C-alpha positions as CSV (number, residue, x, y, z in Angstrom):
1,X,-0.2,0.0,-0.1
2,X,2.8,2.5,0.9
3,X,4.6,1.6,-2.3
4,X,1.6,2.4,-4.6
5,X,1.1,5.8,-2.5
6,X,4.5,6.9,-3.1
7,X,5.7,5.7,-6.5
8,X,2.4,6.5,-8.2
9,X,2.0,3.2,-9.9
10,X,0.1,0.0,-9.1
11,X,2.7,-2.7,-8.7
12,X,2.7,-3.5,-5.1
13,X,5.6,-5.6,-5.6
14,X,8.0,-2.5,-6.4
15,X,10.6,-2.2,-4.1
16,X,11.2,1.2,-1.8
17,X,14.4,1.5,-3.6
18,X,12.6,2.3,-6.9
19,X,11.0,5.3,-4.9
20,X,14.0,7.3,-4.3
21,X,15.8,9.0,-7.5
22,X,19.6,8.6,-6.7
23,X,19.9,11.7,-9.0
24,X,17.9,13.6,-6.6
25,X,20.4,14.1,-4.1
26,X,22.0,17.0,-2.4
27,X,23.2,19.3,-5.0
28,X,24.8,21.7,-2.6
29,X,22.2,24.5,-3.4
30,X,21.1,26.2,-0.4
31,X,19.4,28.7,-1.4
32,X,22.1,31.3,-1.8
33,X,22.8,31.3,2.0
34,X,26.3,30.7,2.7
35,X,27.3,27.3,4.0
36,X,26.5,27.4,8.2
37,X,23.3,29.5,7.5
38,X,24.7,32.9,8.0
39,X,23.3,35.6,6.2
40,X,23.4,38.4,8.6
41,X,23.6,42.0,8.0
42,X,25.4,43.6,10.7
43,X,23.9,47.0,10.2
44,X,20.6,45.5,11.3
45,X,19.2,46.2,14.7
46,X,18.5,42.5,15.5
47,X,20.9,39.6,15.8
48,X,19.3,36.7,13.7
49,X,22.6,34.7,12.9
50,X,24.5,32.5,15.2
51,X,24.3,32.9,19.0
52,X,27.1,33.4,21.4
53,X,26.5,29.5,22.6
54,X,24.6,28.0,19.5
55,X,26.6,24.8,19.7
56,X,25.3,21.6,21.1
57,X,27.3,19.7,23.9
58,X,29.4,16.8,23.1
59,X,27.6,13.3,22.8
60,X,26.9,11.5,25.7
61,X,26.3,8.3,24.2
62,X,22.7,7.9,26.0
63,X,20.2,9.5,23.2
64,X,19.1,11.9,25.8
65,X,18.1,15.2,24.7
66,X,19.9,16.8,27.6
67,X,23.2,15.2,27.8
68,X,23.3,13.6,24.0
69,X,21.3,15.8,21.9
70,X,23.0,15.0,18.6
71,X,22.4,11.4,19.5
72,X,18.9,12.1,20.3
73,X,18.4,13.8,16.9
74,X,19.8,10.8,14.9
75,X,18.4,7.7,16.6
76,X,15.7,5.6,15.3
77,X,12.5,6.9,14.9
78,X,10.3,4.9,17.2
79,X,6.7,3.3,17.0
80,X,5.8,5.6,20.0
81,X,7.0,8.8,18.2
82,X,4.7,7.5,15.2
83,X,1.7,7.0,17.4
84,X,2.0,9.9,19.1
85,X,2.4,12.5,16.1
86,X,-0.5,10.6,14.4
87,X,-2.6,10.9,17.3
88,X,-1.9,15.1,17.5
89,X,-2.9,15.2,13.7
90,X,-6.2,17.4,13.0
91,X,-9.3,15.6,11.6
92,X,-11.0,17.3,8.6
93,X,-7.7,18.4,6.8
94,X,-7.5,18.5,3.3
95,X,-5.7,15.7,1.2
96,X,-2.7,15.7,-0.7
97,X,-2.3,14.2,-4.4
98,X,-2.7,10.8,-3.0
99,X,-6.1,11.3,-1.6
100,X,-5.3,10.0,1.7
101,X,-6.6,11.9,4.8
102,X,-5.1,12.0,8.1
103,X,-8.3,10.0,9.5
104,X,-6.9,7.2,7.6
105,X,-3.8,7.2,9.2
106,X,-5.0,7.7,12.8
107,X,-7.5,4.6,12.3
108,X,-5.1,2.6,10.4
109,X,-4.3,-1.2,12.0
110,X,-1.0,-1.6,14.1
111,X,0.8,-3.6,11.6
112,X,0.4,-0.2,9.0
113,X,1.8,1.8,11.8
114,X,4.9,-0.5,11.8
115,X,5.4,-0.3,8.3
116,X,5.1,3.6,8.5
117,X,8.1,3.5,11.2
118,X,10.2,1.5,9.0
119,X,9.5,3.7,5.9
120,X,10.3,6.8,8.1
121,X,13.6,4.9,9.4
122,X,14.7,4.2,5.8
123,X,13.8,7.6,4.9
124,X,16.0,9.0,7.5
125,X,18.9,6.9,7.1
126,X,19.3,7.3,3.5
127,X,18.8,10.8,3.5
128,X,16.3,10.9,0.8
129,X,12.6,11.3,0.3
130,X,10.2,9.6,-1.8
131,X,9.9,11.4,-5.1
132,X,6.0,11.7,-4.5
133,X,7.0,13.8,-1.4
134,X,8.2,16.4,-3.6
135,X,4.5,17.1,-5.0
136,X,1.8,18.9,-3.5
137,X,-1.6,19.9,-4.5
138,X,-1.8,23.8,-4.9
139,X,-5.2,25.2,-3.4
140,X,-6.4,28.8,-3.7
141,X,-8.1,29.9,-0.3
142,X,-10.0,33.2,-0.3
143,X,-8.9,35.8,1.6
144,X,-11.4,38.5,1.5
145,X,-13.5,40.8,-1.0
146,X,-14.9,39.5,-4.0
147,X,-14.7,35.8,-4.9
148,X,-14.3,36.5,-8.5
149,X,-11.4,38.4,-8.3
150,X,-8.2,36.2,-8.5
151,X,-6.1,38.8,-6.5
152,X,-8.2,37.9,-3.2
153,X,-6.9,34.3,-3.1
154,X,-3.9,33.1,-2.0
155,X,-2.2,29.7,-3.0
156,X,-1.2,27.0,-0.2
157,X,0.4,23.9,-1.1
158,X,-1.1,20.7,0.5
159,X,1.5,17.7,1.1
160,X,0.3,14.2,1.5
161,X,-0.4,13.5,5.2
162,X,2.3,10.8,5.3
163,X,5.1,13.4,4.3
164,X,3.5,16.2,7.1
165,X,3.8,13.0,9.6
166,X,7.3,12.6,8.7
167,X,8.1,16.4,9.5
168,X,6.3,16.6,12.4
169,X,8.4,14.0,13.9
170,X,11.6,15.7,12.9
171,X,10.3,18.9,14.1
172,X,9.6,17.7,17.3
173,X,12.9,16.2,18.1
174,X,14.6,19.6,16.9
175,X,12.0,21.7,18.9
176,X,13.2,19.5,22.0
177,X,16.8,20.3,21.4
178,X,16.8,23.7,20.5
179,X,14.5,24.9,23.3
180,X,16.3,22.7,25.9
181,X,19.7,24.0,24.9
182,X,18.6,27.5,24.6
183,X,20.1,27.5,20.7
184,X,17.5,30.2,19.5
185,X,18.0,33.6,19.7
186,X,15.5,35.8,21.7
187,X,14.2,38.0,18.7
188,X,13.0,34.1,17.3
189,X,9.2,34.2,18.1
190,X,7.3,32.5,15.5
191,X,6.5,29.1,15.7
192,X,7.2,28.6,19.5
193,X,5.3,27.7,22.4
194,X,4.3,30.5,24.5
195,X,5.6,33.3,22.0
196,X,3.7,35.1,19.0
């Protein structure tokens, strides 16, 4: 079932290796931002670049986010992480191009969740996502004013819920580490709990 969703063809025997395009690897294109992510103008009034103490402590070897944040980020994705993330998905959200909705993942049998966990670990270990995760369904959302004016709409891209779930798992880990080790600058408020 997962193979059919990600590969876009009907051959259930297709291996996962077919889903990953070897030519889609990292080409070193980082959007014009220099390696290391620094794109700070020293003449600006806020420091958005690297903090004084923005490095993580050395690995403790125990996968604990406090003593071994690098190990915690890189540890295998667990079935419990997948279950917890699936429970947090909202109902009634739009489906991506695969037509699979959040409710289908949430109510899927345990065996499906185990296979999903295996897929997520394979994606993480190979550092490449299935080709279909690069596709999205563009939907126009009406903002205000006349519905007949195209300028009154904004486009959003709806990803597949399987892709979104994987992103939520990674985001949860990253959030735990950057908040615990105070890596983000105080000017960074967006998408942080308790801030606006």
